[in-house]
MIGUVEX-105258 format. One record per residue (C-alpha): chain; residue number from 1; x, y, z; residue in three letters. Coordinates in steps of 0.2 Angstrom, whole numbers, plus 5000, padded with zeros to 4 digits. Layout:
('A',NUM,(X,Y,Z),'ALA')
...
***
This chain:
('A',1,(5771,5432,5678),'MET')
('A',2,(5752,5431,5680),'SER')
('A',3,(5740,5423,5667),'PHE')
('A',4,(5734,5441,5663),'VAL')
('A',5,(5751,5447,5659),'ASP')
('A',6,(5755,5432,5649),'THR')
('A',7,(5739,5434,5639),'LEU')
('A',8,(5742,5453,5636),'ARG')
('A',9,(5759,5450,5629),'GLN')
('A',10,(5753,5435,5619),'TRP')
('A',11,(5740,5446,5611),'ASP')
('A',12,(5753,5460,5608),'GLU')
('A',13,(5765,5448,5599),'ALA')
('A',14,(5751,5441,5588),'VAL')
('A',15,(5745,5459,5583),'THR')
('A',16,(5763,5463,5578),'CYS')
('A',17,(5764,5446,5568),'ALA')
('A',18,(5747,5451,5559),'ASP')
('A',19,(5755,5467,5553),'ARG')
('A',20,(5771,5456,5548),'GLU')
('A',21,(5782,5465,5561),'ASP')
('A',22,(5791,5448,5564),'TRP')
('A',23,(5806,5455,5574),'ALA')
('A',24,(5795,5464,5586),'GLU')
('A',25,(5783,5449,5588),'ALA')
('A',26,(5798,5437,5591),'LEU')
('A',27,(5805,5449,5604),'SER')
('A',28,(5788,5450,5614),'ILE')
('A',29,(5786,5431,5613),'PHE')
('A',30,(5804,5428,5620),'LEU')
('A',31,(5800,5440,5634),'SER')
('A',32,(5786,5430,5641),'ILE')
('A',33,(5793,5421,5656),'GLN')
('A',34,(5782,5406,5657),'GLN')
('A',35,(5776,5402,5639),'PRO')
('A',36,(5763,5388,5636),'ASN')
('A',37,(5764,5375,5622),'SER')
('A',38,(5755,5386,5610),'LYS')
('A',39,(5767,5401,5613),'ILE')
('A',40,(5782,5390,5611),'CYS')
('A',41,(5774,5383,5594),'PHE')
('A',42,(5772,5401,5588),'ASP')
('A',43,(5790,5405,5593),'ILE')
('A',44,(5796,5390,5583),'GLY')
('A',45,(5785,5395,5568),'CYS')
('A',46,(5793,5412,5567),'ILE')
('A',47,(5811,5405,5569),'HIS')
('A',48,(5806,5393,5554),'LEU')
('A',49,(5800,5408,5544),'LEU')
('A',50,(5817,5416,5547),'ASN')
('A',51,(5826,5400,5542),'GLN')
('A',52,(5834,5398,5559),'ASP')
('A',53,(5832,5379,5560),'LEU')
('A',54,(5841,5376,5576),'ASP')
('A',55,(5831,5389,5586),'ALA')
('A',56,(5815,5382,5578),'ALA')
('A',57,(5819,5364,5583),'GLU')
('A',58,(5822,5370,5602),'LYS')
('A',59,(5805,5379,5602),'ALA')
('A',60,(5796,5364,5595),'PHE')
('A',61,(5805,5353,5608),'ASP')
('A',62,(5798,5365,5622),'CYS')
('A',63,(5781,5365,5614),'SER')
('A',64,(5780,5345,5614),'ILE')
('A',65,(5787,5344,5632),'ARG')
('A',66,(5773,5355,5638),'LYS')
('A',67,(5760,5346,5628),'ASP')
('A',68,(5764,5328,5621),'GLU')
('A',69,(5748,5326,5612),'HIS')
('A',70,(5750,5342,5601),'LEU')
('A',71,(5750,5333,5584),'ALA')
('A',72,(5754,5349,5574),'VAL')
('A',73,(5770,5352,5585),'ALA')
('A',74,(5776,5335,5580),'PHE')
('A',75,(5772,5339,5562),'PHE')
('A',76,(5781,5355,5562),'GLN')
('A',77,(5796,5348,5570),'ARG')
('A',78,(5796,5334,5557),'GLY')
('A',79,(5797,5348,5544),'ILE')
('A',80,(5811,5356,5553),'THR')
('A',81,(5821,5339,5553),'PHE')
('A',82,(5817,5337,5535),'TYR')
('A',83,(5824,5354,5530),'LYS')
('A',84,(5840,5349,5541),'LYS')
('A',85,(5841,5333,5530),'LYS')
('A',86,(5839,5322,5546),'ARG')
('A',87,(5826,5311,5537),'TYR')
('A',88,(5826,5297,5551),'GLU')
('A',89,(5821,5309,5564),'GLU')
('A',90,(5809,5318,5552),'SER')
('A',91,(5800,5301,5548),'SER')
('A',92,(5799,5297,5567),'ALA')
('A',93,(5791,5314,5571),'ASP')
('A',94,(5778,5312,5556),'PHE')
('A',95,(5774,5295,5563),'GLN')
('A',96,(5771,5303,5581),'ARG')
('A',97,(5759,5316,5573),'ALA')
('A',98,(5750,5302,5564),'TYR')
('A',99,(5748,5292,5580),'LYS')
('A',100,(5742,5308,5589),'ALA')
('A',101,(5728,5309,5576),'LEU')
('A',102,(5721,5292,5583),'ARG')
('A',103,(5714,5286,5567),'ASN')
('A',104,(5704,5302,5563),'ASN')
('A',105,(5704,5309,5546),'GLN')
('A',106,(5709,5326,5552),'LEU')
('A',107,(5711,5338,5567),'ILE')
('A',108,(5704,5356,5566),'ASP')
('A',109,(5713,5367,5577),'TYR')
('A',110,(5701,5382,5575),'LYS')
('A',111,(5694,5380,5593),'ALA')
('A',112,(5711,5381,5600),'LEU')
('A',113,(5715,5397,5591),'GLY')
('A',114,(5724,5391,5576),'LEU')
('A',115,(5717,5392,5559),'ARG')
('A',116,(5724,5376,5552),'TYR')
('A',117,(5717,5358,5548),'ILE')
('A',118,(5730,5344,5550),'LEU')
('A',119,(5725,5330,5538),'TYR')
('A',120,(5730,5312,5541),'ALA')
('A',121,(5733,5309,5522),'CYS')
('A',122,(5746,5324,5522),'GLU')
('A',123,(5755,5317,5537),'VAL')
('A',124,(5756,5300,5529),'LEU')
('A',125,(5762,5309,5513),'HIS')
('A',126,(5777,5316,5522),'ASN')
('A',127,(5781,5300,5530),'ILE')
('A',128,(5782,5292,5513),'ALA')
('A',129,(5793,5306,5507),'LEU')
('A',130,(5805,5304,5522),'ALA')
('A',131,(5806,5286,5519),'GLU')
('A',132,(5810,5289,5500),'ALA')
('A',133,(5824,5300,5505),'ARG')
('A',134,(5831,5286,5515),'LEU')
('A',135,(5829,5274,5500),'GLY')
('A',136,(5815,5264,5508),'ASN')
('A',137,(5804,5265,5492),'TRP')
('A',138,(5793,5250,5498),'GLU')
('A',139,(5788,5259,5514),'LYS')
('A',140,(5785,5275,5505),'ALA')
('A',141,(5773,5266,5493),'GLU')
('A',142,(5764,5258,5508),'GLN')
('A',143,(5762,5274,5517),'ASN')
('A',144,(5755,5282,5502),'LEU')
('A',145,(5743,5268,5499),'ALA')
('A',146,(5737,5270,5517),'LYS')
('A',147,(5735,5289,5514),'ALA')
('A',148,(5722,5284,5500),'LEU')
('A',149,(5711,5278,5514),'ASP')
('A',150,(5711,5295,5523),'TYR')
('A',151,(5711,5306,5508),'LYS')
('A',152,(5698,5319,5504),'THR')
('A',153,(5693,5326,5487),'GLU')
('A',154,(5704,5341,5489),'SER')
('A',155,(5719,5331,5494),'LYS')
('A',156,(5717,5317,5481),'LEU')
('A',157,(5728,5325,5467),'SER')
('A',158,(5743,5327,5480),'ILE')
('A',159,(5742,5308,5484),'ILE')
('A',160,(5741,5303,5466),'ASP')
('A',161,(5755,5313,5461),'LYS')
('A',162,(5766,5306,5475),'ALA')
('A',163,(5761,5288,5470),'LEU')
('A',164,(5766,5291,5452),'GLN')
('A',165,(5783,5298,5458),'ALA')
('A',166,(5786,5284,5470),'THR')
('A',167,(5783,5271,5456),'LEU')
('A',168,(5797,5279,5446),'LYS')
('A',169,(5807,5281,5462),'GLN')
('A',170,(5807,5300,5461),'LYS')
('A',171,(5806,5312,5475),'HIS')
('A',172,(5790,5323,5477),'PHE')
('A',173,(5786,5339,5486),'LYS')
('A',174,(5785,5341,5505),'LEU')
('A',175,(5768,5346,5512),'VAL')
('A',176,(5772,5361,5523),'GLU')
('A',177,(5763,5370,5537),'PHE')
('A',178,(5757,5387,5530),'PRO')
('A',179,(5768,5402,5534),'LEU')
('A',180,(5762,5416,5545),'LYS')
('A',181,(5749,5405,5554),'THR')
('A',182,(5750,5406,5573),'LEU')
('A',183,(5740,5401,5588),'PHE')
('A',184,(5730,5416,5595),'LYS')
('A',185,(5724,5419,5613),'PRO')
('A',186,(5705,5416,5616),'ASN')
('A',187,(5696,5432,5610),'LYS')
('A',188,(5684,5431,5625),'ASN')
('A',189,(5699,5432,5637),'TYR')
('A',190,(5707,5446,5627),'VAL')
('A',191,(5691,5456,5628),'ALA')
('A',192,(5691,5455,5647),'GLU')
('A',193,(5708,5464,5647),'LEU')
('A',194,(5699,5480,5643),'GLU')
('A',195,(5693,5490,5658),'LYS')
('A',196,(5674,5491,5660),'LYS')
('A',197,(5663,5503,5670),'ASP')
('A',198,(5651,5491,5678),'TYR')
('A',199,(5643,5505,5689),'LEU')
('A',200,(5640,5518,5676),'GLY')
('A',201,(5637,5536,5679),'LYS')
('A',202,(5626,5543,5693),'ALA')
('A',203,(5610,5552,5689),'LYS')
('A',204,(5603,5566,5698),'VAL')
('A',205,(5585,5563,5703),'LEU')
('A',206,(5581,5580,5711),'ALA')
('A',207,(5592,5595,5717),'SER')
('A',208,(5590,5613,5723),'VAL')
('A',209,(5603,5618,5710),'VAL')
('A',210,(5595,5622,5693),'PRO')
('A',211,(5600,5610,5679),'GLN')
('A',212,(5612,5600,5691),'ASP')
('A',213,(5621,5586,5681),'GLU')
('A',214,(5636,5583,5692),'PHE')
('A',215,(5640,5565,5697),'SER')
('A',216,(5649,5568,5713),'GLY')
('A',217,(5643,5571,5731),'PHE')
('A',218,(5644,5589,5735),'ALA')
('A',219,(5645,5592,5754),'PRO')
('A',220,(5629,5597,5763),'LEU')
('A',221,(5620,5599,5746),'GLN')
('A',222,(5601,5594,5750),'PRO')
('A',223,(5594,5582,5737),'GLN')
('A',224,(5577,5572,5738),'VAL')
('A',225,(5569,5559,5727),'GLU')
('A',226,(5551,5560,5730),'ASP')
('A',227,(5550,5571,5746),'GLY')
('A',228,(5540,5587,5749),'PRO')
('A',229,(5544,5604,5741),'ALA')
('A',230,(5562,5611,5745),'ALA')
('A',231,(5564,5620,5761),'PRO')
('A',232,(5563,5639,5763),'LYS')
('A',233,(5578,5648,5755),'GLU')
('A',234,(5586,5654,5771),'PRO')
('A',235,(5587,5636,5778),'GLU')
('A',236,(5595,5629,5762),'VAL')
('A',237,(5608,5643,5760),'LEU')
('A',238,(5613,5641,5779),'ARG')
('A',239,(5617,5623,5776),'ALA')
('A',240,(5630,5627,5762),'LEU')
('A',241,(5648,5631,5767),'GLU')
('A',242,(5657,5644,5755),'GLY')
('A',243,(5651,5650,5738),'GLU')
('A',244,(5646,5638,5725),'ALA')
('A',245,(5655,5637,5709),'HIS')
('A',246,(5654,5626,5693),'THR')
('A',247,(5670,5618,5687),'VAL')
('A',248,(5673,5623,5668),'LEU')
('A',249,(5689,5613,5664),'PHE')
('A',250,(5697,5597,5671),'GLU')
('A',251,(5711,5600,5683),'PHE')
('A',252,(5725,5587,5687),'VAL')
('A',253,(5734,5591,5704),'PRO')
('A',254,(5753,5591,5704),'GLU')
('A',255,(5755,5592,5723),'THR')
('A',256,(5746,5584,5738),'SER')
('A',257,(5737,5600,5743),'ASP')
('A',258,(5729,5602,5726),'GLU')
('A',259,(5712,5595,5722),'LEU')
('A',260,(5707,5585,5706),'ALA')
('A',261,(5690,5591,5698),'VAL')
('A',262,(5682,5588,5681),'VAL')
('A',263,(5670,5599,5671),'PRO')
('A',264,(5652,5599,5679),'GLY')
('A',265,(5658,5597,5697),'ASN')
('A',266,(5650,5609,5709),'ILE')
('A',267,(5663,5615,5722),'VAL')
('A',268,(5662,5628,5736),'PHE')
('A',269,(5675,5641,5737),'VAL')
('A',270,(5680,5644,5755),'LEU')
('A',271,(5694,5656,5752),'GLN')
('A',272,(5702,5665,5737),'LYS')
('A',273,(5720,5671,5735),'GLY')
('A',274,(5728,5685,5726),'ALA')
('A',275,(5738,5673,5715),'ASP')
('A',276,(5721,5667,5707),'ASN')
('A',277,(5720,5651,5717),'TRP')
('A',278,(5705,5646,5727),'ALA')
('A',279,(5704,5635,5742),'TYR')
('A',280,(5688,5624,5739),'VAL')
('A',281,(5678,5609,5746),'VAL')
('A',282,(5672,5595,5736),'PHE')
('A',283,(5666,5577,5741),'ASN')
('A',284,(5671,5582,5759),'GLU')
('A',285,(5689,5585,5753),'ARG')
('A',286,(5697,5601,5753),'LYS')
('A',287,(5711,5608,5742),'GLY')
('A',288,(5717,5621,5730),'LEU')
('A',289,(5710,5624,5712),'VAL')
('A',290,(5714,5638,5700),'PRO')
('A',291,(5700,5650,5701),'TYR')
('A',292,(5700,5654,5682),'ASN')
('A',293,(5694,5635,5680),'TYR')
('A',294,(5678,5640,5690),'LEU')
('A',295,(5663,5650,5687),'GLU')
('A',296,(5652,5656,5700),'ARG')
('A',297,(5635,5648,5702),'LEU')
('A',298,(5619,5656,5709),'ASP')
('A',299,(5610,5643,5719),'ILE')
('A',300,(5597,5654,5726),'SER')
('A',301,(5579,5647,5724),'LEU')
('A',302,(5574,5662,5714),'GLY')
('A',303,(5588,5661,5702),'SER')
('A',304,(5587,5658,5683),'LYS')
('A',305,(5593,5641,5676),'PRO')
('A',306,(5612,5640,5674),'VAL')
('A',307,(5618,5640,5656),'LYS')
('A',308,(5636,5639,5659),'GLY')
('A',309,(5636,5620,5659),'VAL')
('A',310,(5632,5619,5641),'ALA')
('A',311,(5649,5628,5636),'ARG')
('A',312,(5661,5618,5647),'LEU')
('A',313,(5671,5611,5633),'HIS')
('A',314,(5669,5626,5621),'SER')
('A',315,(5687,5632,5623),'ARG')
('A',316,(5704,5626,5629),'ASP')
('A',317,(5708,5626,5648),'ALA')
('A',318,(5718,5642,5653),'PRO')
('A',319,(5736,5641,5659),'SER')
('A',320,(5740,5635,5676),'ARG')
('A',321,(5743,5651,5688),'PRO')
('A',322,(5759,5653,5697),'GLU')
('A',323,(5758,5648,5716),'ARG')
('A',324,(5763,5662,5728),'SER')
('A',325,(5777,5659,5740),'GLN')
('A',326,(5768,5666,5755),'GLY')
('A',327,(5757,5658,5767),'ARG')
('A',328,(5746,5645,5758),'PRO')
('A',329,(5727,5646,5757),'LEU')
('A',330,(5718,5636,5770),'GLY')
('A',331,(5734,5635,5782),'SER')
('A',332,(5733,5639,5800),'SER')
('A',333,(5751,5640,5805),'GLY')
('A',334,(5769,5637,5802),'ASN')
('A',335,(5767,5618,5802),'THR')
('A',336,(5756,5618,5787),'GLN')
('A',337,(5767,5630,5778),'GLN')
('A',338,(5782,5619,5781),'GLN')
('A',339,(5772,5604,5775),'THR')
('A',340,(5767,5613,5759),'THR')
('A',341,(5786,5617,5755),'GLN')
('A',342,(5791,5599,5758),'GLN')
('A',343,(5777,5594,5746),'THR')
('A',344,(5783,5605,5733),'ASN')
('A',345,(5799,5596,5733),'ASN')
('A',346,(5791,5579,5732),'SER')
('A',347,(5789,5568,5716),'CYS')
('A',348,(5773,5560,5711),'LEU')
('A',349,(5777,5542,5706),'VAL')
('A',350,(5764,5533,5695),'LYS')
('A',351,(5764,5514,5697),'ILE')
('A',352,(5757,5502,5683),'HIS')
('A',353,(5751,5487,5692),'PHE')
('A',354,(5736,5476,5690),'THR')
('A',355,(5728,5492,5694),'PHE')
('A',356,(5736,5510,5693),'ASN')
('A',357,(5740,5520,5708),'PHE')
('A',358,(5752,5534,5714),'ALA')
('A',359,(5764,5537,5728),'VAL')
('A',360,(5773,5553,5733),'SER')
('A',361,(5791,5553,5739),'VAL')
('A',362,(5804,5566,5740),'PRO')
('A',363,(5813,5569,5724),'HIS')
('A',364,(5830,5559,5723),'GLY')
('A',365,(5825,5547,5737),'SER')
('A',366,(5835,5531,5738),'PRO')
('A',367,(5828,5514,5731),'TYR')
('A',368,(5824,5508,5749),'VAL')
('A',369,(5813,5523,5753),'VAL')
('A',370,(5803,5521,5736),'LEU')
('A',371,(5801,5502,5738),'LEU')
('A',372,(5795,5504,5756),'GLU')
('A',373,(5782,5517,5751),'LYS')
('A',374,(5775,5505,5737),'ILE')
('A',375,(5776,5491,5749),'SER')
('A',376,(5765,5500,5762),'GLU')
('A',377,(5753,5505,5748),'LYS')
('A',378,(5750,5487,5742),'LEU')
('A',379,(5752,5479,5759),'LYS')
('A',380,(5764,5467,5751),'ILE')
('A',381,(5782,5463,5758),'PRO')
('A',382,(5795,5473,5748),'SER')
('A',383,(5804,5456,5744),'ALA')
('A',384,(5790,5452,5733),'ALA')
('A',385,(5790,5468,5723),'ILE')
('A',386,(5800,5470,5707),'THR')
('A',387,(5801,5488,5699),'LEU')
('A',388,(5805,5492,5681),'SER')
('A',389,(5806,5508,5671),'SER')
('A',390,(5798,5500,5655),'ASP')
('A',391,(5782,5491,5652),'ALA')
('A',392,(5791,5475,5647),'ARG')
('A',393,(5802,5474,5663),'GLY')
('A',394,(5819,5475,5654),'LYS')
('A',395,(5825,5490,5663),'ARG')
('A',396,(5824,5484,5681),'LEU')
('A',397,(5825,5496,5696),'VAL')
('A',398,(5834,5488,5711),'ASP')
('A',399,(5848,5491,5724),'ASN')
('A',400,(5861,5491,5710),'ASN')
('A',401,(5852,5505,5700),'THR')
('A',402,(5859,5522,5700),'GLN')
('A',403,(5843,5531,5706),'MET')
('A',404,(5849,5548,5700),'LYS')
('A',405,(5847,5541,5682),'ASP')
('A',406,(5829,5536,5687),'VAL')
('A',407,(5825,5553,5695),'TRP')
('A',408,(5832,5562,5680),'SER')
('A',409,(5818,5555,5669),'GLY')
('A',410,(5805,5564,5680),'ALA')
('A',411,(5795,5578,5671),'GLN')
('A',412,(5785,5591,5679),'GLY')
('A',413,(5788,5582,5696),'GLY')
('A',414,(5781,5566,5689),'ARG')
('A',415,(5788,5549,5684),'ILE')
('A',416,(5781,5532,5679),'THR')
('A',417,(5786,5515,5684),'LEU')
('A',418,(5780,5497,5682),'TRP')
('A',419,(5778,5485,5696),'CYS')
('A',420,(5776,5466,5697),'THR')
('A',421,(5775,5454,5711),'THR')
('A',422,(5782,5437,5715),'LYS')
('A',423,(5779,5423,5728),'GLU')
('A',424,(5791,5423,5743),'VAL')
('A',425,(5795,5410,5756),'ARG')
('A',426,(5789,5412,5774),'TRP')
('A',427,(5806,5418,5780),'GLY')
('A',428,(5807,5431,5767),'GLN')
('A',429,(5789,5437,5771),'TRP')
('A',430,(5793,5438,5790),'CYS')
('A',431,(5809,5448,5787),'SER')
('A',432,(5801,5460,5776),'SER')
('A',433,(5787,5463,5789),'CYS')
('A',434,(5800,5466,5802),'ASP')
('A',435,(5808,5479,5792),'ARG')
('A',436,(5791,5487,5789),'MET')
***
């Protein structure tokens, strides 16, 4: 699992904990494949909150193995041992926490993402309590006397009460770590998880089209920045192919012969069919778009300003027209007609990766065909690719999966899968390349 995936799941788990959905938070934490010491500490805190002392002990063990200088992890494990009435181990862990303080009065963990201050006097207070539980009242008194050297004004009353109880050989209250307090990921790293548009939207400087605000690159549409006046009208119109139309509504293609457009784009209609579909060109790409999504645009030099752009979002998009079964628009023979029929039987698979992309495969394809298609798209050997049908990777899609169950989830010729990658050995890489 990559650092980005770990960071994203860590942030999701902490968000669930903030709204006190502890079961979901623990489930997300446990799904992280390579947790760091802070995440292990958070898991232990949730187990401790649920009174699952054995699981909490194992989580704090893991946190300490990954960072042997994390004093607060020793402190929490000492509390866990105390609650299990294993006072010798509790005292030993509190002493390790005190040693990790290195004679400092306190450690503030705010910079590491934990809103907690570990005080040396509180650690010594708990050492004294564990020793008192073992009947070592002299050691308990010595540790409390040492705690007076590290005390702060806010902690003075706690130490004084413990000293008075020790003189009477009575037990006192344990200083515990606050409930519902967890390590959180760095907020600057979390902010970087959001997608950003570094390029921004293109701006039209000059155009022969009145009130032109489109952000694409219409084919053969003359534009100048600071040049001379526009050429004569016959020369301009001769350069344009097809009839100019403005796109009124966003259209998302469902087959490979359809073209994606958004409101404000200017397309050129090359052919219009009787089934209310138009064969258009946009950004040097050709495809089909519903004609009722378009509005004709008069681009003659003497035309009045276009007012259609202002009402692009004034109403809902019309329904998608039915495609006729005859010869498709823009086709020139039987070969293209067969290709269109095959495309209509295909399924568009959307893949969530470090970036999102889509591949088109025949509906009902076996796992190997789907995997090879994704491998070709990513230029990564198939042995390094892992597919799943859910965001957390719990429902894996592999050679043992019944693919008919996967394809049954397709809606409108579309299905969504999640993809992760792993490192492979040189031999596996080569064998994957040979298959490809």
